[in-house]
C-alpha positions as CSV (number, residue, x, y, z in Angstrom):
1,X,52.9,92.3,65.6
2,X,52.0,91.1,61.6
3,X,53.6,93.3,59.0
4,X,52.7,92.7,55.2
5,X,54.4,94.3,52.4
6,X,52.6,95.7,49.7
7,X,55.0,95.4,46.3
8,X,54.3,97.6,43.4
9,X,55.0,96.0,39.6
10,X,58.4,97.4,39.6
11,X,59.1,95.7,43.1
12,X,59.2,98.7,45.4
13,X,57.2,98.8,48.6
14,X,54.2,101.0,48.1
15,X,52.3,100.1,51.0
16,X,51.8,97.6,54.1
17,X,49.6,95.8,56.1
18,X,49.9,96.3,60.1
19,X,48.0,93.4,62.5
20,X,48.5,94.3,66.1
21,X,46.6,91.0,68.8
22,X,45.0,92.2,71.7
23,X,47.3,91.3,73.8
24,X,49.7,93.8,72.0
25,X,47.8,97.0,72.2
26,X,46.8,95.7,75.8
27,X,50.5,96.1,76.9
28,X,50.5,99.1,74.3
29,X,47.7,100.6,76.2
30,X,49.5,100.4,79.3
31,X,51.2,103.4,78.4
32,X,48.5,105.1,77.0
33,X,46.3,106.4,79.9
34,X,42.4,106.2,78.4
35,X,43.6,104.1,75.7
36,X,40.5,102.9,73.5
37,X,42.6,100.3,71.6
38,X,43.6,98.6,74.9
39,X,42.6,94.4,74.3
40,X,41.5,95.2,70.8
41,X,42.9,93.4,67.4
42,X,43.7,96.4,65.2
43,X,44.5,96.3,61.7
44,X,45.7,99.3,59.4
45,X,46.2,99.5,56.0
46,X,48.4,102.0,54.3
47,X,49.5,102.5,50.5
48,X,51.2,106.1,49.6
49,X,48.4,108.2,49.3
50,X,48.0,107.0,53.3
51,X,45.4,104.4,55.7
52,X,43.3,102.8,53.1
53,X,41.6,100.4,55.4
54,X,41.2,100.2,59.5
55,X,39.6,97.3,61.7
56,X,39.3,97.0,65.1
57,X,37.8,93.3,66.1
58,X,37.5,92.8,62.8
59,X,34.9,95.9,62.2
60,X,35.6,99.1,61.0
61,X,35.4,102.0,63.4
62,X,35.8,105.5,64.4
63,X,39.3,105.8,66.6
64,X,41.0,108.7,68.6
65,X,43.7,109.5,65.2
66,X,46.3,110.7,68.3
67,X,46.4,107.4,69.4
68,X,46.1,105.5,66.1
69,X,49.6,107.9,65.1
70,X,51.1,106.7,67.9
71,X,50.6,103.2,68.5
72,X,51.1,102.9,64.6
73,X,54.3,105.0,64.9
74,X,55.2,102.9,68.1
75,X,55.3,99.4,65.7
76,X,56.4,100.7,62.6
77,X,60.1,99.7,61.5
78,X,62.1,101.8,59.9
79,X,61.4,100.8,56.1
80,X,58.1,101.6,56.5
81,X,57.7,104.9,58.5
82,X,57.6,107.2,55.9
83,X,54.2,105.8,54.7
84,X,52.9,107.0,57.7
85,X,51.9,110.7,58.1
86,X,53.6,111.6,61.6
87,X,57.2,110.5,59.9
88,X,59.6,112.0,57.5
89,X,60.4,110.9,54.1
90,X,63.6,109.2,54.2
91,X,66.4,111.7,52.6
């Protein structure tokens, strides 16, 4: 997994890009029945407005929203979770 921050002009994190390898999505897919992402390379780019880029195996793709929410949420570390829609903003 690679996680790259998007830093704003005041040094705050304005977003991130999350990259998962085919091996990582395959392992994750073992726990997600009928996964459409298992065994695929996944790149997700998010800013404060939400998802702005999604690539599966280097190409734009339509994926199941529930599966996308779950795989991203499972791989995000704490400081970035508030930028993913299924997580609450930190208090």
